[in-house]
C-alpha positions in Angstrom: 91.1 112.7 34.2 92.9 115.3 32.8 95.9 113.9 34.0 95.2 110.8 32.0 95.2 112.8 28.6 98.4 114.5 29.7 99.9 111.1 30.6 98.6 109.7 27.2 100.1 112.6 25.4 103.4 112.3 27.1 103.7 108.5 26.4 102.9 109.5 22.7 105.5 111.9 22.3 108.1 109.4 23.7 106.9 106.8 21.4 107.3 109.0 18.5 110.7 109.9 19.5 111.7 106.0 20.0 110.0 105.4 16.5 112.2 107.9 14.8 116.0 107.2 15.3 117.0 110.0 13.1 115.4 112.5 15.3 116.3 110.8 18.5 119.3 108.2 18.5 119.2 108.1 22.1 116.9 106.2 24.4 114.1 108.0 26.4 116.1 107.7 29.7 119.2 108.9 27.9 117.6 111.8 26.4 115.9 113.0 29.4 119.5 113.0 31.4 120.9 115.1 28.3 118.0 117.6 28.5 118.4 117.8 32.3 122.1 118.7 31.7 123.3 115.5 33.7 125.1 114.2 30.6 126.4 115.4 27.3 124.7 113.7 24.2 128.2 112.1 23.1 128.6 110.8 26.7 125.2 109.2 26.5 125.7 107.8 23.0 129.0 106.3 24.2 127.3 104.9 27.4 124.5 103.2 25.3 127.1 101.5 23.2 129.0 100.3 26.2 125.8 99.0 27.6 124.7 97.3 24.5 128.4 95.6 24.4 128.4 94.4 27.9 124.6 93.3 27.7 123.4 95.4 30.6 121.0 98.1 31.0 121.9 101.8 30.7 121.2 102.3 34.3 123.7 99.8 35.4 126.3 101.1 32.9 125.7 104.6 34.2 126.3 103.4 37.7 129.3 101.4 36.8 130.6 104.6 35.1 130.4 106.5 38.4 127.9 109.0 36.8 125.3 108.4 39.5 123.9 105.7 42.1 120.9 103.5 41.7 119.1 105.7 44.1 119.9 108.9 42.5 118.8 107.6 39.1 115.5 106.3 40.5 115.0 109.8 42.2 115.6 111.5 38.8 113.1 109.1 37.0 110.5 109.9 39.6 110.9 113.6 39.5 111.3 113.9 35.8 108.4 111.6 34.6 106.1 112.3 37.7 105.9 108.6 38.7 105.9 107.5 42.5 109.2 106.1 43.8 109.2 103.0 45.9 111.8 101.4 48.0 111.5 97.7 47.3 113.5 96.8 50.6 110.3 97.9 52.4 107.9 96.0 50.3 106.7 92.8 51.3 107.6 90.1 48.8 104.4 88.0 49.8 102.3 90.8 48.2 103.8 90.5 44.7 101.2 89.5 42.1 103.5 86.7 40.8 100.9 85.4 38.2 99.7 88.6 37.0 102.4 89.0 34.3 104.0 86.2 32.2 107.4 85.4 33.6 109.1 85.8 30.2 107.8 89.4 30.2 109.2 89.8 33.8 112.6 88.7 32.7 112.8 90.3 29.3 112.0 93.7 30.5 113.0 93.5 34.2 109.6 94.4 35.8 107.6 93.2 38.8 103.9 93.3 39.1 103.4 94.9 42.6 99.7 95.3 42.9 96.4 94.8 41.3 93.2 96.8 42.1 90.4 96.6 39.7 91.5 96.9 36.3 94.8 98.7 37.2 98.1 96.9 37.7 101.0 98.7 39.4 104.3 97.5 37.9 107.8 98.2 39.4 110.3 99.4 36.9 113.7 101.1 36.9 113.2 102.7 33.5 109.8 104.3 33.0 110.7 105.3 29.3 110.7 101.7 28.4 107.3 101.9 26.5 107.7 98.6 24.9 107.5 96.8 28.4 104.6 98.8 29.5 102.5 98.1 26.3 103.4 94.4 26.0 102.4 94.0 29.7 99.3 96.0 29.0 98.4 93.8 26.0 99.1 90.6 27.8 97.2 91.4 31.0 94.4 93.6 29.5 94.7 95.9 32.4 95.9 99.6 32.7 99.5 99.8 33.7 100.7 102.2 36.4 104.5 102.4 36.5 106.2 102.6 39.9 110.1 103.6 39.7 112.3 101.5 41.7 116.3 101.1 42.1 117.7 98.8 39.5 119.9 97.0 41.9 116.8 96.2 44.3 114.7 95.1 41.0 117.2 92.4 39.9 117.3 90.0 42.6 113.3 90.0 42.7 113.3 89.4 38.8 115.6 86.6 39.2 113.5 85.0 42.0 110.2 85.2 40.0 111.9 84.3 36.7 110.9 80.7 36.7 109.9 77.8 38.8 111.5 74.3 39.0 108.6 73.0 36.9 109.0 75.6 34.3 112.9 75.2 34.2 112.5 71.6 33.3 110.0 72.3 30.7 111.7 75.0 28.9 115.4 74.1 29.0 116.8 73.0 25.7 120.5 72.4 24.6 121.0 75.9 23.5 120.5 77.1 26.9 123.4 75.3 28.2 126.3 77.8 28.4 128.3 75.9 31.3 130.2 72.9 31.2 131.1 70.1 33.7 134.7 69.2 33.3 136.9 66.3 34.4 140.2 65.1 32.9 139.1 61.5 32.6 135.4 62.0 32.2 135.2 61.3 28.5 134.7 57.6 28.6 132.0 58.0 31.1 130.2 60.7 28.9 130.2 58.2 26.1 129.0 55.3 28.5 126.0 57.8 29.5 125.3 58.3 25.8 125.2 54.6 25.1 122.6 54.0 27.8 120.5 56.7 26.3 120.5 59.0 29.2 118.8 61.8 27.4 118.8 64.5 30.0 119.8 67.9 28.6 117.0 69.5 30.5 118.3 67.8 33.7 121.9 68.9 33.0 120.8 72.5 32.9 118.6 72.0 36.2 121.5 70.4 38.0 123.7 73.3 36.9 120.9 75.8 38.0 120.9 74.4 41.5 124.7 74.4 41.8 124.9 77.9 40.7 122.1 79.0 43.1 124.0 77.0 45.9 127.3 78.8 45.1 125.6 82.0 45.0 124.0 81.5 48.3 127.1 80.5 49.9 126.0 76.8 50.7 128.4 74.4 51.9 126.5 71.0 50.8 123.7 70.3 48.4 121.4 67.3 49.3 119.4 65.5 46.5 117.0 63.4 48.5 114.4 61.0 47.0 111.3 59.8 49.0 108.4 57.7 48.3 106.0 60.4 46.9 108.4 63.4 46.5 111.9 64.7 45.9 113.5 67.5 47.3 116.7 69.3 47.1 118.2 71.1 50.1 121.0 73.6 50.7 123.2 73.8 53.9 123.8 77.4 54.3 125.7 78.6 57.5 125.3 75.1 59.0 121.4 75.2 58.6 119.7 72.9 55.9 116.8 74.5 54.1 114.7 73.4 51.2 115.7 75.0 47.7 113.6 73.0 45.1 111.0 70.2 44.9 111.4 68.8 41.2 109.1 66.0 39.9 109.8 62.6 41.4 110.1 61.1 37.9 113.5 62.6 37.1 115.3 61.2 40.2 117.1 58.6 38.4 118.2 61.0 35.5 119.6 63.3 38.2 121.6 60.5 39.9 122.8 59.2 36.5 124.0 62.6 35.5 125.8 63.3 38.5 127.3 59.8 38.8 128.7 60.1 35.1 130.4 63.4 35.7 131.9 62.2 38.8 133.4 59.3 37.3 131.2 57.0 39.3 129.7 53.4 38.2 126.2 54.4 37.0 125.1 50.8 37.0 126.0 50.1 40.6 122.8 51.4 42.8 123.5 48.8 45.7 126.5 50.5 47.5 127.7 53.9 48.5 130.2 55.5 46.1 132.3 58.6 46.4 133.6 60.7 43.6 134.8 64.4 42.4 133.3 66.8 39.8 134.2 69.9 38.6 132.0 72.9 37.4 133.6 75.2 34.9 132.3 78.7 35.0 134.7 80.4 33.0 138.4 80.1 31.7 139.7 81.5 35.0 137.1 80.0 37.5 135.9 76.5 38.2 134.3 75.0 41.5 135.1 71.5 42.6 132.5 69.2 44.4 132.9 66.4 46.4 130.3 63.8 45.6 128.8 61.0 47.9 125.9 58.7 46.9 123.9 56.4 49.2 121.3 53.9 48.4 118.2 54.5 50.3 114.8 52.8 50.1 113.4 54.9 47.5 116.5 55.7 45.4 120.0 57.2 45.7 120.6 60.2 47.8 123.4 62.2 46.6 125.3 64.8 48.6 127.7 67.4 47.1 130.2 69.3 49.1 131.3 72.6 47.8 135.0 72.9 47.7 135.9 76.7 47.9 139.5 77.0 47.0 139.5 80.5 48.4 139.0 79.1 52.1 142.6 77.7 52.0 144.0 81.1 51.6 142.1 82.9 54.4 145.0 83.1 56.6 144.9 82.0 60.3 143.7 85.5 61.3 140.2 84.9 59.5 139.6 81.5 61.2 138.8 83.1 64.7 141.4 81.8 66.8 142.0 83.8 70.1 145.4 85.6 70.2 146.7 82.9 72.9 145.5 80.2 70.9 147.1 81.5 67.6 150.3 81.7 69.2 150.3 78.2 70.6 149.2 76.8 67.2 151.9 78.8 65.2 154.5 77.7 67.8 153.9 74.2 67.2 153.5 74.0 63.3 156.9 75.7 63.1 158.5 72.7 65.2 160.8 70.4 63.1 158.9 67.3 64.0 155.8 66.0 66.0 152.1 65.5 65.4 149.4 68.0 65.3 145.8 66.7 65.4 142.7 68.5 64.5 139.4 67.0 65.7 135.7 67.8 65.3 132.6 66.5 63.5 132.0 66.6 59.7 131.7 70.0 58.4 133.5 71.8 61.4 136.1 73.3 59.2 139.1 70.8 60.1 140.1 70.6 56.4 140.3 74.5 56.1 142.5 74.6 59.3 144.9 72.0 58.0 145.1 73.8 54.7 145.8 77.0 56.4 148.7 75.6 58.4 150.1 73.9 55.3 150.0 77.4 53.6 152.0 79.0 56.3 154.6 76.1 56.1 154.7 76.1 52.3 157.9 77.4 51.0 160.5 76.5 48.4 162.6 74.9 51.0 160.1 72.6 52.5 158.6 69.2 50.9 155.1 68.8 51.8 153.0 65.6 50.9 149.4 65.1 51.8 147.2 61.9 51.4 143.6 62.8 51.2 140.4 61.1 50.5 140.0 63.0 48.1 142.2 66.1 48.1 139.6 68.8 48.4 141.6 72.0 47.4 144.4 72.1 44.9 147.4 73.8 46.5 150.6 74.8 44.4 153.7 73.6 45.9 152.4 70.8 47.6 152.4 67.0 46.6 148.7 66.0 47.0 147.9 62.2 46.8 144.2 60.9 46.3 143.5 57.8 48.5 141.8 55.1 46.3 140.7 52.0 48.3 139.7 50.1 45.1 143.2 50.4 43.5 144.8 49.6 46.8 146.2 53.1 47.5 145.3 53.5 51.2 146.3 55.8 53.8 149.0 53.3 55.1 150.4 52.7 51.7 150.6 56.4 50.8 152.3 57.1 54.2 154.9 54.6 53.6 155.6 55.8 50.1 155.8 59.4 51.7 158.7 58.4 53.9 160.8 57.3 51.0 160.2 60.7 49.4 162.3 62.7 51.7 159.4 64.8 53.3 159.5 67.5 55.8 155.7 67.8 56.6 153.2 65.1 55.8 149.5 65.7 56.1 147.0 62.7 56.5 143.4 63.3 55.6 142.0 61.2 58.4 143.3 58.6 61.0 140.8 55.7 60.4 142.6 52.6 62.1 145.6 51.6 64.0 147.7 50.9 61.1 147.4 54.5 59.9 148.0 55.8 63.4 151.0 53.8 63.9 152.7 55.0 60.7 151.9 58.5 61.3 153.3 58.2 64.9 156.4 56.8 63.7 156.9 59.6 61.1 156.3 62.2 63.9 159.0 60.4 66.0 161.6 60.2 63.1 161.9 64.0 62.3 158.9 64.8 60.4 155.9 67.0 61.2 152.8 65.3 60.8 149.2 66.8 60.6 146.2 64.9 60.8 142.5 64.7 61.7 140.1 62.5 63.9 136.5 62.4 64.6 136.0 63.1 68.3 134.1 65.4 70.5 137.0 67.4 72.1 140.7 67.5 72.6 140.8 65.2 75.6 138.7 62.7 73.9 141.1 62.4 71.1 143.7 60.9 73.4 141.4 58.4 74.9 140.4 57.3 71.4 143.8 56.7 70.2 144.4 54.7 73.2 141.3 52.5 72.7 142.7 52.0 69.2 145.6 50.3 70.6 148.3 52.9 70.3 150.9 52.5 73.2 150.7 55.5 75.6 154.4 56.2 75.7 154.0 56.6 71.8 151.3 59.2 72.4 152.9 61.1 75.0 156.3 61.4 73.1 154.9 62.3 69.6 151.8 64.5 70.0 152.5 68.4 70.2 149.2 69.8 70.0 145.4 68.8 69.9 142.9 71.4 68.4 139.0 70.7 68.6 136.8 72.9 66.8 133.2 73.8 65.9 131.6 76.3 63.7 128.9 78.5 64.9 126.7 81.1 62.8 128.0 84.8 63.0 125.6 87.4 63.8 124.8 89.7 61.0 125.2 93.5 61.3 121.4 93.9 62.2 122.1 92.2 65.5 120.2 93.5 68.6 120.9 93.7 72.1 119.1 91.3 74.4 118.4 91.1 78.2 119.1 87.9 80.0 118.7 86.7 83.7 121.7 86.5 85.5 120.9 82.9 86.4 120.7 82.2 82.8 124.3 83.4 82.2 125.7 81.7 85.1 124.1 78.5 83.9 125.6 78.9 80.5 129.2 79.0 82.1 129.8 82.6 82.6 131.8 83.4 85.8 130.7 86.1 88.3 133.8 88.2 86.9 132.4 88.0 83.5 129.3 89.8 84.3 131.0 93.2 85.1 128.7 95.2 82.7 131.5 95.9 80.0 129.9 93.9 77.4 126.5 93.5 75.7 124.6 90.4 75.0 123.5 90.4 71.4 120.7 88.2 69.4 119.7 87.8 66.0 117.7 90.7 64.3 116.7 90.3 60.6 117.6 92.4 57.5 117.8 91.6 53.7 121.3 90.9 53.9 120.8 87.8 56.2 117.4 87.0 54.6 115.9 87.7 58.0 117.8 85.0 59.9 119.9 87.4 61.6 123.1 85.4 60.9 125.5 85.8 58.1 128.5 83.5 57.8 130.3 81.4 60.5 133.0 81.8 63.1 135.2 79.0 64.7 135.3 77.9 68.3 138.5 76.4 69.1 140.0 74.1 71.9 143.7 74.3 71.6 145.4 71.9 74.0 149.2 71.6 73.8 150.7 68.5 75.3 152.2 69.8 78.7 154.2 67.7 80.9 151.4 67.1 83.4 149.4 66.0 80.5 152.0 63.5 79.4 152.3 62.0 83.1 148.4 61.5 82.9 148.5 59.7 79.6 151.5 57.4 80.8 149.6 56.6 83.8 146.5 55.6 81.5 144.4 58.5 83.0 141.0 58.9 82.0 139.6 61.6 79.7 138.1 63.3 82.7 141.5 63.5 84.1 143.1 65.2 81.1 140.2 67.7 80.9 140.8 68.8 84.4 144.6 69.2 83.9 144.2 71.1 80.4 141.7 73.5 82.6 144.6 73.8 85.0 147.0 74.6 82.2 144.7 77.5 81.1 143.1 75.6 78.0 139.7 77.1 77.1 137.3 74.4 76.3 134.8 74.8 73.5 132.2 76.2 75.6 134.4 78.8 77.3 135.7 79.7 73.7 132.1 80.0 72.5 131.2 82.3 75.6 134.2 84.6 74.6 132.8 84.8 71.2 129.4 85.9 72.9 131.2 88.6 74.9 133.0 89.9 71.8 129.3 90.2 70.0 130.3 87.7 67.2 127.5 85.1 68.0 124.7 84.5 69.9 124.3 82.6 73.3 122.0 80.4 71.7 124.3 79.2 69.1 127.1 78.5 71.6 124.6 76.4 73.8 123.6 74.4 70.8 127.0 73.6 69.7 128.9 72.8 72.8 128.5 70.8 76.0 129.1 72.5 79.5 
């Protein structure tokens, strides 16, 4: 027990120093660094002032000032004060004693209760000189506290994860907590309407904001608010995969729907028909995130889906999209033509809009007049005239297109060709000296042509106006933790690889699992593309009312890689797994 008396004497000495600011104006950790010769006293005082001004810990300020790394500071604290050092990345989160310490103390002091044994509790902490934290935990739990030194940067995410449950958030939110704001130029009237209807949901507003921030931080593309008979769930779509993020009480479903509809300028009294809108979450003076909102009446309430619109995705550049060199060359050649039509096809969420916006960014210049009609315009682009289609007010795609042709355009982008009238006007524009870009919902490039024929577009118009059709899919990109796999030759051949592909020059990779990808083995997504230019043989097939199969066979003869082949190339490059490609494409 001698060590216990030494430990107590050490804590008492630090407590006395902390209680006498005249004797020691520095914190215990800063004083230890000065005594060890790692810092001058004046430097330590300056860093403490800076940390207080930024509302960060001393350790974070030390790292930002390039004094030391998180690991070096953790090692120093462990050696100086004689506490064990733990790598939190190697610790199983499931073993954390979540209920051993009050969550307010976890957040206030940035600690994690690691392990309880008898009357002793191991506490992960970055600054073991924070005696106030240890004392408060000891008082609250009635247990003896054993500090374990960890790296501050690995401690923070776990603290955030444990800070509060959904139920706690709903109980503890108040108006003073709200430091974010939804903003829309014309939302004032709607907000007044909400007030009049007594939508008293300040906690719900904060809860929605928390969900939005969590989704943005995770890199999600969509947020689903889903009511059911006996429960309510919120799901995020990240890298194309849906996962449950929260399960708030069912009683708040109407308040969540009302609040989102108010901010999105939708009719909060209308619950019988679907509605579409838009909202903006203002994070700071320089940053805001836009959301596309869609409501759908279901048996048990309104399901709401928010699409997160990332302004940065439009400026990624064509190299970041994942086109093969030959595909990129064909696409750039076509978008630099003076007139004609370029179509991008694929299912919802396949990245069609990003591809079109990337092309528009390439074309955007002071000598080019670009007009777009979208439902709605997803990403604001400087220098481009963007029009929001509004069916209710009569501003449809055909109306917008007719107006564009009187506006002296060079490039026209139509968000989606949905009917024959839109298709006819777009084709006429492409035939009269304009470059037209648009999207369609079809499975692949050859199917796009037959779809337009079925809509009633004459074959000669298709053959003469369309320059290029691009079909695309998004598949999950392998994380850096990827691992080599062994696969039977028959499996690879059945997937679509040729005998010449199996030459041993490449390695088949599969998902691994690490902290960066949260154990999934995938991080981010990469595009698969089928870039089919309108060659003369394909034009002849169209004029002869050829089938989708005829067009596909000819495209293959022309050297066009279909989606499956493009996916297999990505597998050979080690960018994605064979499983992802097989799950996203047909043979």
